[in-house]
Phi, psi and omega in degrees: 000104185298322181300324181288324179292330185267350183284162181298131178298328181297335176268314185295319191260355182267135177259152175210160181261120176292155175311121190298331184270354188291335180256012184291124180245006175280159181300134178248121179265323177225118184264110179241032187267265186297152190278057175274171178285127180302339179273355183079205180276156178297152182301327184291342181300313181295328177294317178295318182295325181278342186280343184077015182272002181287152180297152176291120182286000179288341179252163177286156177299148177277191180299140178273009182301318177303321178294316180295321177295318179297320178296313180299316180296321182292336177261016175057036171074017179289346167220154183267161175304327181292339181275359185260136169240125181265160180191183183277073182075175181295330179294316178299323178289326175299317179299318178295317178299317179297317180292336181274316192246358184243138173202181176300127183103345176285137179247131180239134176248131177224204178228165177219128004281159170201173181309119192289337186292328178299297178306321182299310184285329174298319180286323175303326180280358175110353183286153168270147185227127172230160187220157172269116182286136174271145190262125176290159006270348185270342178051044181297129179275097185269108182297326180298327178292324176294315180300319180293333183278346181289125182259340185103348178275347187288139168269330185223136164249127184242121180226128173268130186212111001304144186286135177248114030254359190277332185083010178277162185228102176296145184303144183296322180294332176285325175296327177297330177293320177294318180301318180292321177296320177295320179299316181296325187262000178075028179253162174261136172257109178265115180252113183271105180254048178302326178262019187296334180291349176272004174251153172299145182307323183291347180261004180281147174292351173298342177282350178277126185255012181296140178294349180276351193264135169236124181244125178264137176225155183228151171268002188283325192268275183297333181272349175071031184236042185301324183290345182275338180058067178227140177200178178207159171229147175257119183245112187286329183275122185297319181294320178298321178297319180298319179293320179299317182292336173296319189270328184301134179293146177290155177055038185288338175250122184291163178302316180297317180296320179295321179297311182291318181297317179297319178296324183292335182298328181278352186260067179291335180297322181294318179297316179298315179296324178297315180297317180296320180294315180300318180303314182293312182293319182294323178300319179291318179298317179299319179296320179295313183292315183289343175273002179262117178301132179096351181255131172243149179241129180291163175307137185206164179263139187293342183250005176265129194281007180242156176207163179247119178247140182223145174269131186239025180237051177100183184296136178193137172267095187294324177302314182293321179300317180285321182293331177299334178262001178094010176264113179266133179227186170255122183293149179299336181295349175285344188243134174302137177089357178240159178235190184292348179282357182240155171219149166267130185237123171270136184300145182285163171302147184303327181288349179252007184297317180295318177297316178304313182299316180297317180292320179298312180299319179297319181300317185272341169293318178293319180296319180297317180293326182291340182270357180256000000 
């Protein structure tokens, strides 16, 4: 097959783990897998859909400048509309970044575990990838360890903040130290803030003005619009933005997504309510998990809706133990540096918290009995 012989080896020969829950066909009673907003979509979404005010899908999307202006205004001008590149969620922007800045000979430094799509697409584009391992059971993201690992050969340092899968948030002033080191060495610091809406605006890396910084943001998580596939990144370096726009596909954000995303910018109350709800639900989830013998929970932020739970009493497929009771999570095997004894868990919707607790207790009561 000539096509197979001629395709990039980095794609043909590299293996990766698909999201473990994406092919799950068993009954799901409580879905704690993909990182959607536990509250679902904002109430006004259904009103727009029912009103008939959506753009006619028969034409191509128009200019995204109104969306970029709305974003800049909502952040009080800490970045300009010209510094924004839009795309199909943070994942779509990662693919564009990989296609723009990665090739054979490119070196990328990350951490492990972390959001797998970044490293995966950087490597598909030909880059080499190495990581700073985080140490169990707390998996603390130590910025000083990242700084020590920088050799000067890197083109990209990739850090997800809030960190996926733990939900922890390294301090902004420490991220500024990495940004400065990247500036000195001519590297880009890509900070993936897909869960950034669960942080106060003043704690976002969008406040970093270093020319080395690229910040990814999504409307999928805190804004509750995962199905629309819309996101943006702020690229401080003008030349880097020009290269990205060469590679980015045209019309990457649909007319409907631009309409909904722009409307969501004005709904700060929903984002605030989401953070408050997550704080309450996560506190209860943490109490349930930490009260379970054999379970440890990594360092995490109280308002970020994901956490990393691990079994520490010998071999166990934690995903399977939970899935047998109908709790779907993301297995640790999706993430470099983790095994089947870990899962990433997104907090359940508040109305399912009681059901989650009952199923969780049942799962570990059964596990305890099976070991006797």
